[in-house]
N, C-alpha and C positions, 0 to 999 in steps of 0.2 A: 552539370554533374560536379559535385564537390570532390575535389581531389586532395585537399590538405586540411589539417586541423585548423590552420589560420582561417581558411575560407569557411569552414564549418562554423567556427566561432563568430566570424563576421556576419554570416547570414542569420545566426541565432540572435545576435545583438541587434541587428536591424529590425527583426521581427518583434523583439521585446520592446524596443524603443517606439515603435509605431503601433503597438497594440492599443486598441481603443479602450478607454476607461468607462466601465458601465455607469449608467445613471443611477442604478440602485446603490445606495450608500454602503449596504452590507457587503455586496459583491465587490465594490471598489476597495473596501478596507482589506479584503483578502488579497488584493493585488499589490498592496504597499508592503514590500518586503523590507529588508534592512539596508537597501541600497546596493549598488554594484559591489561585488566582492573584489577586494583589492588583489590585483594580479601579483602572483608570487613567482620568483625565479626558482624553479625546482628542476631537478634532473629527471630525465625520462626513466620510467620504470622498465627494467629489462623484461623481455618476454620470458615467461616461465611456463614450461610444458609439464603437466603432471602425469603420473603413470597411468591415470585413467583415460588420458587423451585430452582432457580439458586444458585450455590455454588461457593464460591471463596476460594482459598487455595494456599499454596505453592506447588511447584512441588514435593518436598519431601513427603508431606502429601498425595498427589494424588497417587504417586507410592506405598506408603505403605498401604493406606486405601482401594484402589479399586482393584478389582480382575483383573486377567490377561486378561480376555475377553474384558475389557474396556481399559486397558493400553497398550495392545499389539499393536493395530493399531497405537497408538500414537508413540510408540517407533520405529516401522518399518518406519513410515513416517519421523521421525526425522533423522534416518540414511540415508534415501533417499535424504532429502533436504541438509544434510551435504555434501553429495557427489555432489549434483547438484550445490550448490553455497556456496562459502567459508564464506560469512558473517553469514549464519545460524550456521555454526559450531563455528565461532568466538564468537557470542553472547551466544550460549548455553554453551560454554566452560568457559566464563569469567564473565557472568552476576552474580551480587552479589546474587540475588534470582530470581526465575522465578514464576510469577503469573499464576495460572491456573483458568480459568472460566469454570465451568462444568454445562451444561444444560441437565438434564436427559431426557429420552425418553418421547415424546409427551407433554413436558412442553412448554407452550406458555407464554413467558415473555412479558406482555402487555406494560410495560413502558420501554423506552430505558435505557440501562445500560451504564453509563458514566465511562469509565475506569479512567479518570483523577480524578474524584470526589472520587472514591473508594481509589485510591492510595494516594491522598492528605490527606485522613482521617486516613491513617495508617502510611505510610512512604513517603519519597520523591521519585519522579519519577525516579531519577537516581539509586535507589536501585532495580528497577524493569525493567532492560533493556530487558528482555524477557517476552512475554505474550503469553499464549496458550489458545485458546478458543476451547472447546470440546462440540459439539452438537450431541446428540444421535438422533436416528431415529424419525421423525415426530415432532421434536422440532422447535420452531419459536422464533426469537429474533432479536432485533436491538441493535448493539454494537456501541457506539460512542467513537472514539479514538481521543482525542485532545492533542497534544504535542507541547508546546511552548519551544523551546530550548533556554536556556540562560546560564549564567555562571555556574549555579548550576544544570543544567539539564543533562540528558543523552546525550552522543555524538553518541553512536551506540546502536541501539535497533532493535528488531524484533517482529512481531506479526504474529502468526500462527493460522489459523482457520481450524478445522476439522468439516466438515458439513456432518452429517450422512444421511442415506437414507430418502428421501422425506422431509428433514429438510429445513428450509428457514432462511437464514441469510441476514440481511441488515447491512452493515458496513459503517459507516460515519467517514471519516478521515479528520482532519485538522492539518497539519504539518506547523509550523511557526518557521523559524530559524531567529534569530535576532542578536545574539552575538557570537555564537560558530564559531570557525574558520572552522569547518567541522561537518556536521551531516550526518550520514548514517542510513537509515531506510530500512528494508526489510519486505515485506508482502508475506506470502505464504498462499494461499487459496486452500483447498483440498476438492473436491466435490465427494460424493458417489452417488449411484444410485438415479436418479430423484430428486436430491437436487437442490436448487436454491440459488444463491449468487448474491447479488446486492451491488455494491460499489459506493459511491459518495465521492469525495475527493477534497480538496483545498490544494495546496502546495504553501507556500510563502517562499521567501528567499531573504536576502540581503547579504548573505555570500556564503558559498559553501555547497551544499546539494547533496547527492546521494540517489536515491530512486529506490528500486527494487520492482516489483510486479510480482509474479509467480502464475499462475492459473494451478492447476493440476486437470483435469477432468478425473477421473480414472474409473468411472463406467457408464454404459449406462443411458442416460437421464439427466446426470448432465449438468447444464447450469450456465453461469456466465455473468453478465453485469457490465461494469465498465464505469463510467462517471467521468471526472476529469478536474480541472482547475489548472494551475500553473501560478503564478505571480512573476516576478523577477524584481528587481530594483538595481540601483547603480552598484556595481562591482560584483554582484551575479553570481555564477556559479552553474548550476544544471545539473545533469545527471539522466535521467529517463530510466530505463531498464525494459521492460515488456516481459514476455514469456507466451504463451498460449499452454499448453501441453494437447493434446487430445490423450488419450491412450485407449479409449473405443468407441464403435459405438454409433451413435445418440446423440452425445454431441454438445453443442453450447457455443460459447464465443463471446463477443462483447466488444471491448475497444475503447472509443472515448475520446481524450484529446484535450483541447484547452489551449494554452499558450499565455500570454501577457507579452512582454518584453519591458522595458524602460531603460534609462540610458545607461550604457555599459554592461548590463547583457548579459550572454551567456547561451544557453540551448542546450543540446544534447540529442536526443531521439534515443534509440535502441529498436526496437520492433521485436519480433520473434514469428511466429506461427509454431508450430511443431505438425504434425498429424502422429501418429504411424501407422503402417500397419494395426493394429486392429481397427483403428478409422474410419471405413467406415461410410459414411453418416454424417460425422461431418460438422458443420458449424462454421466458424471462421471469424470474421471481426476485423480490426484494423485500426484506423484513428488517425492521429496527425496533428493538425493545429496550427501554430504559427503566432501570430500577432506582428510585430515589430512597436512600436510606437515612436521610436527614431532612428536617423540615425546610431548611434553607436552600437545598439543592434544587436546580432547575434544569429542565430539558425541553427541547423543541425539535420536532421531527416533521420534515416536509418531503414526502414522497411525491413523485410525478411520473407520468407515463405519456409517451408520444409514439403511437403506432401508426405508420403509414401503410402497412400491409394488412390484409384482411384475415388471412389464415394464420393467426398467431394465438399463443396462450400466454397471458401475462397476469401476474399477481403482485400487488404491492400492499404492504400493511405496516402499521406502526402502533406501538403501545407504550404509554408512559404511566407509571404508577408506583406505589409504595409496596412494602411487604404485605402479602395477603394475610389479613387478620384471622380469617377462618383457618388457614393452614397453620398459622402460628399457635392458635388456640388448640388445634388438633394435636400438635406435638407437645405442648405444655401439659395437656390433659393426660398424656402418657408418660409423664414423669421427667421430661426433658426441660432443664432450666430455660427461661425465656431468652437469655443472651445466647446460649448454645443453639437454641431453636432458630433464632434469627440467622446465625452463621450457617446453619445447615440449609436454610432456604436460599440464602445468597449463594452458597456453594453450588447448590443444584441449578440455580439460575445461570451461573457462569459456565458450569461444565456442560450444560445442555447445548450451548452454542459451539464450543470447541470440540466436544466429543473426546475421543481418545487421540490425544496429540502427544507423541513421544517426546518431541523436542520442547514443547511449551509446558508440559506437565509440571516441571520444577518451578517455573515462574508462577503458574497459577496456584500451585500449592503454597508458595511463599506468600502470595496475597491472602490466601485463606488463613494461613498461620497468623498473619498480622491481625486478622479479625478475631481469631480465637484468643489472642493475647490481649485483646481489647485496645489495640493500637489503631488510631485513626489512619485510614489509608492515605 
C-alpha cells in the first residue's frame, strides 16, 4: 500500500519507464512526450475547505490526512491506469504537484467548481499537471476544467475522476491549444455502482494535440454520457483516443463527437468499446462525425468493438464528409446568402452534438461568430 507521495511517484515512474513501446509506429509516436518534466521546488498547497463541503489539497496531504478506507481505492485505481495507458504514469511520475479535489459523502456542491480559477488563485497551471477528483457516495457536483495552453502552460496533464456509489458528476471541458508545439491531455473517469457521469467538451487546436478519454464502468448500474466538439484550423493535428471499459453488468456508456476541420487541419479518431465477460446486459454507443469545410482538411475515424459477453447492446458509427450540397441549395433557394447558409449548417452540426450546454454556450457562440465574420477558425 502506498503511504506517501514519494512512493506514489516512484511507483508511477517505474511503470512509465518499463512500459513496452508498441510495434505500431502511430501508437509509438503518441507515447513520445516531451521528456520527463523537470522537478520543481514548490511549496505545499494548504488545504482549503469550501462552504459547500468540497476540500482542495495536495496529494501528499490527502495521503497523509485521510484514512486507508478512502485512499486505498484511489491508489488501486492509479496502479490500474498506469498499466492501462502510459500517459497516466508519465504525469503522475513527473508532475510538480498533484491537486486533489475531495467531495465527501452526500455533499451536494450547488455551484460549479472551476479548476482554472482555483489554480490561478494559488499557483500557475503548469505546476498542477495532475488533478484527481474524488467523489464519495451520493455526492453531486459540476466540475469545470478550462485549459488554454500557451507558452507558460502545461504541455502534458491528466484529470482523473473517481465517482462513488450513486454519485453524480457533470464534467465540463474546454481545451484550447494556441501556441504549444504539442499538448497531451488524458481524462480517466471511473464509475462505481449506480453512479452517473456526464461530460461535455470543446477541443480547439491550431497546433498538435493528443486527447485521451477513458471510461471505466466498474460496478453495476454505472453510466456515462459524453458529448463533444472539436474544431481544428490551419496546420493543426489532433488525435482523439477514447475507450469505454465495461467490467460489470448493467452498465451503459454513450460517446458522440462532432468535429469541424478547416485549412489543412487533420484529425484522427480511435474509438474502442471493450465489454468484459462479466459485463452482461451492458449498453455501449460510440459515434464520431467529422465535417470538412475546406478541400485540404483531412479526417480519419477508426471505431472498434470487443465484446466478450453475449447479452449486450453495442453501436459504433463514423461519418466523414463535407457540407451537404442539397441542404445548402435548399437554404440558398429561400433567399439566404451562400456564406450565411454554410455558417447555419455548420452551426447546426456543432450544436447537435453539445445540445443545451450552459457553460460551453459562450465558447461555441464565439466559434460561430468567427465563421459569421469570415475569419478562418
